[in-house]
Structures are given as C-alpha cells and as structure tokens.
Backbone as a printed PyTorch tensor [residue, N CA C, xyz], in Angstrom:
tensor([[[ 10.9880,  91.7110,   0.5470],
         [ 10.2400,  92.6080,   0.3810],
         [  9.9970,  92.9780,  -1.3680]],

        [[  8.7360,  93.1980,  -1.7880],
         [  8.7170,  93.4690,  -3.5360],
         [  8.5790,  94.9120,  -3.7500]],

        [[  9.3470,  95.5740,  -4.4710],
         [  9.5310,  97.0840,  -4.6730],
         [  8.5220,  97.5000,  -5.6480]],

        [[  7.8670,  98.6460,  -5.5160],
         [  6.8770,  98.8120,  -6.6510],
         [  6.9190,  98.6300,  -8.1150]],

        [[  8.5160,  98.8250,  -8.1940],
         [  8.9060,  98.6820,  -9.7200],
         [  8.8380,  97.4040, -10.0050]],

        [[  9.0970,  96.3660,  -9.3370],
         [  9.1230,  94.8120,  -9.3890],
         [  7.7750,  94.2540,  -9.5050]],

        [[  6.8320,  95.1700,  -8.9020],
         [  5.2270,  94.7990,  -9.3790],
         [  4.9770,  95.1150, -10.5700]],

        [[  5.0500,  96.4240, -10.9360],
         [  4.8590,  96.9580, -12.3590],
         [  5.5210,  95.7750, -13.5140]],

        [[  6.5830,  95.4740, -13.2810],
         [  7.4390,  94.6440, -14.2540],
         [  6.8460,  93.3090, -14.3930]],

        [[  6.3190,  92.9330, -13.0970],
         [  5.5800,  91.5400, -13.3560],
         [  4.1680,  91.4970, -14.0090]],

        [[  3.5110,  92.8630, -13.8000],
         [  2.4640,  92.6730, -14.3200],
         [  2.6010,  92.9270, -15.7560]],

        [[  3.4230,  93.6540, -16.0430],
         [  3.6640,  94.0830, -17.6730],
         [  4.1940,  93.0120, -18.4350]],

        [[  5.3060,  91.9600, -17.6680],
         [  5.4160,  90.6230, -18.2230],
         [  4.4440,  89.9450, -18.2680]],

        [[  3.5330,  89.8150, -17.4160],
         [  2.2560,  88.7990, -17.3450],
         [  1.5330,  88.8950, -18.6280]],

        [[  1.3040,  90.4520, -18.9030],
         [  0.4000,  91.0700, -20.0520],
         [  0.9970,  90.3630, -21.1750]],

        [[  2.4170,  90.8070, -21.4620],
         [  3.2900,  90.2150, -22.5300],
         [  2.8770,  88.7280, -22.7860]],

        [[  3.0520,  87.7540, -21.9170],
         [  3.0130,  86.7050, -22.0260],
         [  1.5440,  85.9910, -22.3940]],

        [[  0.4960,  86.8570, -21.7300],
         [ -0.7970,  86.2200, -22.1430],
         [ -1.2640,  86.8300, -23.5110]],

        [[ -0.6560,  87.8140, -24.0900],
         [ -0.8870,  88.2120, -25.4050],
         [ -0.1370,  87.3120, -26.3140]],

        [[  1.2170,  86.8140, -25.8270],
         [  1.9860,  85.8650, -26.8880],
         [  1.1300,  84.7420, -27.0530]],

        [[  0.1740,  84.2970, -25.8170],
         [ -0.6530,  83.0380, -26.1340],
         [ -1.6510,  82.7830, -27.0520]],

        [[ -2.1370,  84.4080, -27.4670],
         [ -2.8860,  84.3800, -28.2990],
         [ -2.4990,  84.5940, -29.6910]],

        [[ -1.3790,  84.5660, -29.9250],
         [ -0.7620,  84.7460, -31.5150],
         [ -0.1100,  83.2740, -31.7500]],

        [[ -0.6490,  82.6430, -32.5960],
         [ -0.2430,  81.1800, -32.8210],
         [  1.2630,  81.4380, -33.5680]],

        [[  1.6720,  82.3100, -34.1570],
         [  3.0680,  82.2970, -34.8280],
         [  4.0480,  82.3680, -33.8070]],

        [[  3.6130,  83.0610, -32.4170],
         [  4.5610,  83.4650, -31.3070],
         [  4.4930,  81.7760, -30.4660]],

        [[  3.6390,  81.5220, -30.3770],
         [  2.9240,  80.1620, -29.5770],
         [  2.5110,  79.1540, -30.0720]],

        [[  2.9670,  78.4430, -31.0730],
         [  2.3700,  77.3020, -32.1430],
         [  2.1870,  76.2020, -30.7620]],

        [[  1.2940,  75.6400, -31.1520],
         [  0.5040,  74.2210, -30.4170],
         [  0.1070,  74.3780, -28.9110]],

        [[ -0.3450,  75.6370, -29.0580],
         [ -1.0650,  75.7670, -27.7760],
         [ -2.4920,  75.7530, -27.9040]],

        [[ -2.9390,  74.9300, -27.1440],
         [ -4.7510,  74.5100, -27.3090],
         [ -5.6990,  75.5940, -27.3380]],

        [[ -6.5680,  75.3370, -27.9330],
         [ -7.3360,  76.1500, -28.0680],
         [ -8.0820,  76.8240, -26.6320]],

        [[ -8.4220,  76.0610, -26.0130],
         [ -8.5980,  76.2530, -24.4900],
         [ -7.9530,  77.5810, -23.6750]],

        [[ -6.6370,  77.2960, -24.0680],
         [ -5.5270,  78.0850, -22.9670],
         [ -5.5390,  79.6690, -24.0340]],

        [[ -5.8420,  79.3680, -25.1770],
         [ -5.9170,  80.8200, -26.0040],
         [ -7.1690,  81.4380, -25.5750]],

        [[ -8.3530,  80.7150, -25.2910],
         [ -9.3670,  81.2070, -24.9420],
         [ -9.4640,  81.8980, -23.6270]],

        [[ -8.9580,  80.9370, -22.6750],
         [ -8.6220,  81.6820, -21.3660],
         [ -7.5560,  82.8590, -21.1760]],

        [[ -6.6510,  82.9980, -21.9010],
         [ -5.7310,  84.1650, -22.1410],
         [ -6.5360,  85.2610, -22.4750]],

        [[ -7.5660,  85.0790, -23.5160],
         [ -8.1630,  86.0140, -24.3120],
         [ -9.1630,  86.7640, -22.9870]],

        [[ -9.6520,  85.8520, -22.2410],
         [-10.6680,  85.9670, -21.3170],
         [-10.0880,  86.9560, -19.9620]],

        [[ -8.6250,  86.3110, -19.7620],
         [ -7.8080,  87.0170, -18.6750],
         [ -7.3700,  88.6180, -19.0790]],

        [[ -7.3150,  88.6060, -20.3640],
         [ -6.8150,  90.0360, -20.8470],
         [ -7.8750,  90.8870, -20.7180]],

        [[ -8.9910,  90.4650, -20.9140],
         [-10.0660,  91.4370, -20.9870],
         [-10.1950,  92.3510, -20.0780]],

        [[ -9.8440,  92.0490, -18.5150],
         [ -9.8820,  93.0350, -17.5140],
         [ -8.5300,  93.1030, -16.8490]],

        [[ -7.6400,  92.6090, -17.6360],
         [ -6.3760,  92.9100, -16.9950],
         [ -5.7220,  94.3580, -16.9600]],

        [[ -5.1040,  95.0240, -16.2360],
         [ -4.8370,  96.3670, -15.9560],
         [ -3.6310,  96.5540, -17.3090]],

        [[ -3.9810,  97.8660, -17.5650],
         [ -2.8490,  98.2180, -18.5060],
         [ -1.4320,  98.7200, -17.9440]],

        [[ -0.7160,  99.1620, -18.7160],
         [  0.7510,  99.8230, -17.8140],
         [  0.5580, 100.5930, -17.0940]],

        [[ -0.3750, 101.7470, -17.4560],
         [ -0.4530, 103.0150, -16.3250],
         [ -1.3190, 102.4870, -15.3740]],

        [[ -2.2200, 101.6530, -15.4330],
         [ -2.9320, 101.0300, -14.2220],
         [ -2.2240, 100.2760, -13.3790]],

        [[ -1.1660,  99.4830, -13.9860],
         [ -0.2210,  98.5610, -13.2410],
         [  0.7720,  99.5140, -12.4530]],

        [[  1.0110, 100.6320, -12.8020],
         [  2.1620, 101.6710, -12.1720],
         [  1.4400, 102.0270, -11.0610]],

        [[  0.4340, 102.4090, -11.0680],
         [ -0.5950, 103.1620, -10.0070],
         [ -0.7770, 102.1900,  -8.9510]],

        [[ -1.4150, 100.8830,  -9.1580],
         [ -1.5260,  99.6240,  -8.4960],
         [ -0.1450,  99.4200,  -7.5700]],

        [[  0.7610,  99.4590,  -8.3050],
         [  2.0620,  99.0260,  -7.6650],
         [  2.5210,  99.9110,  -6.3570]],

        [[  2.1070, 101.0570,  -6.2750],
         [  2.1060, 102.0060,  -5.2750],
         [  1.2530, 101.6690,  -3.9670]],

        [[  0.1300, 101.0910,  -4.1690],
         [ -0.7950, 100.5750,  -3.2930],
         [ -0.2500,  99.4900,  -2.7820]],

        [[  0.3200,  99.5220,  -1.5800],
         [  1.2610,  98.2350,  -1.1050],
         [ -0.0260,  97.4660,  -0.2470]],

        [[ -1.2050,  98.2480,   0.3700],
         [ -2.0250,  97.4990,   1.0710],
         [ -2.8360,  96.5280,   0.0310]],

        [[ -2.8160,  96.8000,  -1.4320],
         [ -3.2030,  95.7030,  -1.9650],
         [ -2.8270,  94.3780,  -2.0820]],

        [[ -1.4070,  94.4250,  -1.9700],
         [ -0.7060,  93.1980,  -1.9840],
         [ -0.1360,  92.5510,  -0.6810]],

        [[ -0.9820,  92.9520,   0.3890],
         [ -0.1870,  92.7020,   1.7280],
         [ -1.6600,  91.1950,   1.8460]],

        [[ -1.1650,  90.3650,   2.0330],
         [ -1.5320,  89.0570,   1.9500],
         [ -2.5290,  89.1050,   3.2700]],

        [[ -2.0480,  89.2400,   4.3380],
         [ -2.4790,  89.3730,   5.8050],
         [ -3.6530,  89.8400,   5.9060]],

        [[ -3.7540,  91.0230,   5.1540],
         [ -5.0100,  91.8990,   5.2330],
         [ -6.0840,  91.4020,   4.1630]],

        [[ -5.5910,  91.0950,   2.8640],
         [ -6.3790,  90.5170,   1.8490],
         [ -7.3320,  89.3030,   2.0020]],

        [[ -6.5080,  88.3600,   2.9150],
         [ -6.9360,  87.1280,   3.0530],
         [ -8.1430,  87.1520,   3.8190]],

        [[ -9.1590,  86.1890,   3.8500],
         [-10.1630,  86.2030,   4.5510],
         [-10.3850,  84.6630,   5.2100]],

        [[-10.7240,  84.9240,   6.3300],
         [-10.6480,  83.3910,   6.7030],
         [-11.6950,  82.6360,   6.3030]],

        [[-11.5760,  81.1400,   5.7340],
         [-12.4230,  80.2780,   5.3140],
         [-13.2630,  79.5920,   6.2190]],

        [[-14.6060,  79.3110,   6.1510],
         [-15.1370,  78.5510,   6.9150],
         [-14.6830,  77.0520,   6.7310]],

        [[-14.6560,  76.1200,   7.8620],
         [-14.4700,  74.9680,   7.5630],
         [-15.5750,  74.2700,   7.1120]],

        [[-15.4180,  73.3580,   5.9180],
         [-16.5370,  72.9400,   5.0780],
         [-16.4690,  70.9730,   5.1610]],

        [[-15.5850,  70.8400,   5.8680],
         [-15.7130,  69.5560,   6.1970],
         [-16.4740,  68.9170,   6.6940]],

        [[-16.9670,  67.6490,   6.7430],
         [-18.2000,  66.9440,   7.4790],
         [-18.2930,  66.8590,   8.8800]],

        [[-19.2850,  66.9120,   9.3600],
         [-19.4630,  66.8280,  10.7900],
         [-19.4570,  65.6750,  11.4290]],

        [[-18.7080,  65.6410,  12.4400],
         [-18.3170,  64.0870,  13.1410],
         [-19.6120,  63.5770,  13.6870]],

        [[-19.8280,  62.3870,  13.9940],
         [-21.1290,  61.7300,  14.5360],
         [-20.7070,  61.6920,  15.8540]],

        [[-21.6610,  61.2020,  16.8990],
         [-21.6200,  61.3090,  18.3290],
         [-20.3830,  60.2100,  18.6020]],

        [[-20.3880,  59.2750,  17.6820],
         [-19.4290,  57.9770,  18.0650],
         [-18.1210,  58.4970,  17.6830]],

        [[-17.8000,  59.3890,  16.8820],
         [-16.4640,  59.8550,  16.1930],
         [-15.9690,  60.9040,  17.2660]],

        [[-16.6830,  61.8020,  18.0480],
         [-16.5820,  62.5710,  18.7330],
         [-15.7360,  61.9680,  20.0060]],

        [[-14.7010,  62.7080,  20.3460],
         [-14.1300,  62.3400,  22.0150],
         [-14.8930,  62.6490,  22.7470]],

        [[-15.2360,  61.9250,  23.9610],
         [-15.6820,  62.3060,  25.1930],
         [-15.1610,  63.5400,  25.9960]]])
C-alpha cells in the first residue's frame, strides 16, 4: 500500500527529473525530442501543493476503479476459422 507522503514524494521527484531534462548543463547529451517532451509534460504537471492534495484522494489511484474495459479490437474470424 502506498502512503500519501510516498505519492507526494514520487510526484515531486518526477517534477525535478523532468525539469532536469530541460537544463542542458544538468543533463548533457539528451536529445532535443526528449527535452521537448519533458517541456510538454511539465506544462500541465501538478505543482507541489496540488500533488499533496491529490495524494490524499486515494480513489484516484485505485487501479481497479480507474481502468476501463477496452473492447477487443482483433480481427473477426471467418466461418472456416470458427469452431462448430
């Protein structure tokens, strides 16, 4: 079970990591595409205060409730392939 403070720390550490990807002196040799993706993700990433509030909303992190059943998108079998 993940505790709220562990969630907050994970969010804060992820934010620090994404920010470090934006600074060439901190992370040299990072491809431009990775820097652009980090910038795009940070644009809507929660700030520390938001992360602390979200961490206490356990229902947001409950995988069983948030996962939606995905329809099967495989090809349909022909009559010959179907078992009688």
